[in-house]
Legacy VTK file of the C-alpha trace (Angstrom):
# vtk DataFile Version 3.0
C-alpha trace
ASCII
DATASET POLYDATA
POINTS 78 float
-42.890 -37.650 -1.856
-42.673 -40.351 -4.498
-39.926 -42.676 -2.642
-42.022 -42.556 0.397
-45.040 -43.586 -1.658
-43.083 -46.551 -3.165
-41.770 -47.850 0.151
-44.868 -46.970 2.104
-47.914 -47.386 -0.069
-47.670 -47.983 -3.653
-49.375 -51.574 -3.758
-52.977 -52.337 -2.733
-53.980 -55.762 -2.220
-56.790 -56.523 -4.860
-60.309 -56.271 -3.485
-59.507 -54.657 -0.507
-58.509 -51.078 0.857
-55.150 -52.331 2.361
-51.891 -50.281 1.055
-48.269 -51.424 1.360
-45.116 -50.534 -0.481
-42.157 -51.952 -0.717
-40.398 -52.021 2.359
-42.374 -54.602 4.158
-41.411 -56.947 0.944
-37.804 -55.967 1.361
-37.930 -56.976 4.989
-38.769 -60.445 3.725
-35.190 -60.960 2.249
-32.985 -61.583 5.285
-30.137 -59.228 5.718
-30.127 -58.082 2.007
-33.582 -56.554 2.586
-32.618 -54.255 5.547
-29.536 -53.286 3.542
-31.526 -51.888 0.730
-34.060 -50.143 2.768
-31.120 -48.596 4.698
-29.427 -47.675 1.250
-32.944 -45.947 0.058
-32.888 -44.045 3.544
-29.343 -42.634 3.425
-30.410 -41.340 -0.040
-33.038 -39.542 1.711
-30.505 -38.667 4.306
-28.157 -37.154 1.572
-30.670 -35.329 -0.161
-31.897 -33.820 3.123
-28.167 -32.629 3.856
-28.342 -31.027 0.550
-31.615 -29.083 1.256
-29.836 -27.547 4.384
-31.597 -29.487 7.024
-30.309 -28.487 10.247
-27.038 -30.669 12.141
-29.374 -31.614 14.772
-32.219 -32.927 12.724
-29.776 -34.842 10.597
-28.184 -36.408 13.681
-31.578 -37.576 14.975
-32.376 -39.096 11.373
-29.126 -40.772 11.262
-29.616 -42.377 14.381
-32.930 -43.566 13.654
-31.714 -45.022 10.600
-29.209 -47.110 12.426
-31.342 -48.481 15.163
-33.617 -49.289 12.527
-31.020 -51.110 10.384
-29.661 -53.060 13.732
-32.891 -54.278 15.162
-34.029 -54.992 11.826
-31.017 -57.107 11.300
-31.881 -59.221 14.233
-34.309 -62.217 13.161
-37.410 -62.246 15.000
-36.812 -58.966 16.872
-36.776 -56.864 13.466
LINES 1 79
78 0 1 2 3 4 5 6 7 8 9 10 11 12 13 14 15 16 17 18 19 20 21 22 23 24 25 26 27 28 29 30 31 32 33 34 35 36 37 38 39 40 41 42 43 44 45 46 47 48 49 50 51 52 53 54 55 56 57 58 59 60 61 62 63 64 65 66 67 68 69 70 71 72 73 74 75 76 77
């Protein structure tokens, strides 16, 4: 939960109710940002494996991670 909060909604724009996290900020760094976000996602995937998440779900998670990395690595499209 802590990682999800930090990546998705830890920060607030002052004077508004708009929340965002580190993930969109990392996305501003070409190449490096997508790689750092993927490293965090791989950590989550590893933790899910340790917790006994079924293989079919791990496969779907890994496929989503790979797709996000590939699409995010293409400038403008990502």
